[in-house]
N, C-alpha and C positions, 0 to 999 in steps of 0.2 A: 470315240474310237480313233486311235492315232492313225494319221495318214502319212505316207512317205512317197517320195519320188525317186525314180531312176533317171537321173539327169544326164541328158546328152546335149552337149553344147554345139551350136551351129554358129560358125564365125559370121562376121559382118559382111554378108553377101546379099544382094538383092534389095537392101534398104535404100529408098530413094533420097534419103537425107543424111547429112552428117551433123548431128545436133551439137550444140555448144559444149556439152559435157562429155561427149562420147569418144571413148577409145575402147571399142568393143573387145579387142584382144586382151587389154589389161583387165577389164571388168570380169570377163568370163574365164580368163586364163587360157583361152582356146585359140590356137593358131592352126590347128589341123582340121581339115574338112572330112567328116566321117561319111562313109558310103553305106549302102544298104547292108552289105555283109558285116560291116563293123557294128551296125545297130543290132543285127541278129546275134552277134557274139556277145555284146554287152547285155542284151536282154536274156539270153540263154544262161549266162553266168549268174545274173541277178536272180533269175527265177529259182535257181538251185540254192540261193543263199538267203533270200528274203523270207521271213517267218510268215507274214500275212500278205501274200500277193494280191488278195482280193481287196485290200485297202491301199494298194500301191498303183501309181500311174507312171507310165513312161513319159518323161517330160522333155520336150525339145525347147531348150532355152538358149539365150545368148544372142539371137538375132531376131529379125522380123520374119517369122516362119512362113506366113502366107505371101510374103514378098519375094521369096527366093524363087529361082527358076522353077516353073511348074513340073518339069520332068524330074528334077532333083527332089522336090517336095513329095511327089508321088512315090519315088524310090524309097525315101525314108519311111513314109506312111505304110507302104506295102510291107516292108520289113518289120516294122513295129506291130502292125495289125496281127501278124502271125502269133504274137504272144499275148493277145487280148482275148478273154473269154473264160469259160468255166475252167477252174483250177489254174488259171493264168492271171495276168494283171487285170486290174479293174478297167483301165482305159488308157487314153493318151491325153496328155496336157501339152499345150503349146502357147507361146507368147508371140504377140505381133503388134502392129500399129493399128490405131483406130481407123485410119484411112485405107487400110488394106483388108477390109472386111466387106463382103457383099453376099447376097443370097447364093450366088453360084459357088463361091469358095466354101461357104458354110455347108452346102450340100455335099461337096467333096469330103470335107472333114468328117461329116456325119457318117458317110459311107465307110470310112476307114477306122471307125471306132474312137474318134476323138470325143472326149467327155467334158473337158474343161478348156476354156480359152481365156488367157490373160491379156489385157490391153495395157500398153504403156501410155496411160493418160498423162502422167507427170504433173500436170497442172490443169485446173479448170478456169484459168484466167488467160484470155487471149493475148493480152500484152506480154505476159510471161512466156507463153508458148512461142510467140513471134520473136521475142528477144533471144530465146534459146534455140532458134532455128529448127523448131520441131516440124514445121511443114504441114500441120493440121490444126484444126480449131477445137474448142471445147464442144461445139455442136457435133463434130465428128465422133467424139467420145460418146455423147448421148445417143447418137444414131446407131453406132456399132454395138453399144451395150444393149439397146433395145432389140436389135436383130439377133444377137447371141442368145438372149433369154427366150425370144420367140421360137428359136430353133431347138430349144431344150438343152443347151449347154450350161454347165456351171460357169458363172462369170467371175473372173478375177480382175481387179483393177490395181494398177501400180501407180503410186504417186511419188514425186520427189519433193523434198523440203529444202528450203534455203537456196533455191535457184536464183540466178541473175535476174534482177528486177522484181523479185518476189520479196515478201516479208512475212512476219507471223500472221498478220491479218489475212493476206492473200492465201497463205497455206491453210489457215483455218477455213477460209471460204471454199477451198478445194475439198477439204474434208467434208464439209456440209453438202457440197454438190455430189460428191461420191456417195455419201450416205443416201441421198435422195434417189440414186440409181439402183440401190439395193443389190449390190454385188454379194456373192457368197463369200469371197475372200478379198483381202487387201494386202499389198506389200508396201511398206514405207521405206524409201531410200533417201536418207539425208545426203545432200550433194557432196561429192568428193571431186576435187579439182585434180585432174591428171595431166601429166606432161603431154605436150603436143596438141592440146585441145584449145578451142576458142576461149573457154573459161580460164585456162592458164594464162593466156595473153591478157584478158581483162583483169585478172587478179594481179599480174605483174605490173600493169599500168596503174593500179590503184582504183580502177573503176568498179571492180567487184570486191566488196568488203565482206569478210566472213565474221559471223558472231562466234561466241565461245561454244565449246562442246557442251558445257553445262546448260546453256540456254537452249540449245537444240535438243538435248536430252529431256529437259523440262517440257518443251513444246511437244515432242513426240510422245512422251508419256501421257499427256493430255489427249492427243489424237487417238492413241491406242484405247484409252478409256471410252472416248466417244464412239469409236467403232464397235467396241464390245458391248456398250450399252444399247446399241442398235442391232445387236445380233449378227454382226459381221466379224468373221474370224480374221485376225491379223496374223498371217502365216510367216511373215518376215518383216524385220525392222532393222535396217542397216545392211551394208554389203557384207557378204560372207568373208570370213577371215581368209586372206590371200596374200601370198608373198609378192604377187604381181602388183596388187594395189599398194602395198606398203612400200614397194620399190619405186613406183611411178607417181605416188601421191605428192602433190605440191602443197595443197591446203584442203580444208574441208572438215567434214564431221565423221571421220572414220575411227572406229574402235573395234577390235576383234570381238568384243562382247557387248556391242551397243544395245541389243535387245535386253540383255541382262541388266544393264544400267537403267534402262527405261522401266523394266519391271520392278527393280529396286525402288525407284523413285515413286512409282504408283503406290507401293506399300508404305513408303515413308509418308506420302500425302495422307493416306487413309488413317494410319496410326496417329499421326499428328492431329488430324481432325478429331478423332475420338478423344484424345487427351484434352484438346482445347475445349471441346464440347462439355467434357466432364467439369471443366473449370468455368463453364458459362461463356466461353469465347468461341462462337460458332464459325467465324470466318476470319481470314487473315486481316481484312479491313477492320473488323471489330477488335482484333488484337492490337492493331496499330492505334486505334482510338483509345484503347485502354492505356497503352503505353504513354501516349501524348498527355492523357489526363493525369496520370499518376507518376510518370517518369520511372516506372519500374515494371518488370515483367511479372506475370502471375507466378505464384509459388507452386511449383510442380512437386508432385510426389517423387520420391527417389527411385521407385522401381515400378515397372509395368510389365505384365505378362499378357501377351496376345495369342489367341488361338487362330490358326489358319489351316486350310486344307493341307494334309501331309505333303501333297505334290508341290506345294508352294512355300514350304519352309525356307528353302534356300533363297527364294525371291524376297521373302519378308526379312530375313537376316541381312540380305543385300549382297551385291557383288563385292567379293573380298571383304565381307562383313561391314559394308559401308553404312548400313542403317544402324547397326549396333554402335559403331564408332560415332556417328552423327549424334545420336541421343546421349551417348556418354559424354560428349563435349558439353552438353547442357546439363550434366549432372544426373542423368537418368540411366538406370540400368534396364536394358530391354531384354526380355525373355520371350522366346517363341516356342509354342507347343503345337502339336498337330491335332486336328479334329476332323474326321471324315464328313461330318454333317455340314461343315462350312464350305460354301462354294469357292471355286478358284477366284483369286483376286479380292476376296473379302476377308475381313478380320473381325475378331470379337474380343473385347477386353475381358480378361478373367480376374484381374486384380488391380 
């Protein structure tokens, strides 16, 4: 069942730290501080427009919600709670820091109809957290996650890939640690270097080096598969398309369709694996061994038809038909057909 959010952005107020990557106004595009009346107006308008309010949450994003002044937090929650319940929205979602969660604040959130809490974990490596001035530890993420689940909230965890002092091994370690915490949802944010941040200074000095977008897309596609294989929904991958980000970006891994690039790569991996297995070459390592022994690539058939779930046809074809083009470069005509019986992100060779 499809889930949606009514997003209300709270500017960077109350957060006790200025992280190396953070320019919150640029990331959220928000510079205005909404009050309770504005929340009511947004929710009232949305309630008349949303088709399935019972599958929709009012979402406070953009800042550390439980770190903002308590009176202001209660004002926002009071306004939003009026729109939660029968024939109204499912509940309220908020995002915050791992070190801004305790039993007292969870009791308050429960009282006002909050159903989901997302934590900005960013990394589960303490060296990376310290280098990026997060102000909390990996253990804080573990402790906060445990409390959130004990109080019956849906748990969401957010991670960033490609941070200063991190690498693919440390990012993969973060994925494994997050999987062990068993969140309901995950968001993956490849780092984007924005003007005026500490990361921008480190990048300008040459101390912070960025890999290619292709490498990050490859890595994130693997992380998405790992999360999905463990029953964890990846509800976001990459910053949302924004003129603010495009204007203030210095470097990093931003693409307006980053998730689509990852989904395309997932299907390309799976289809290539099926083709290679058909030829008796089950892994990339085996393919390299074959090439080194014979100095030639296996002889591929000229045309392959894959069936996928109809909802995933565009993913299998690839962003801007990138998968069709990639196979064509190797002399293979790729055809994609729909089949309701095939699960999402799976494929079946038809010919």
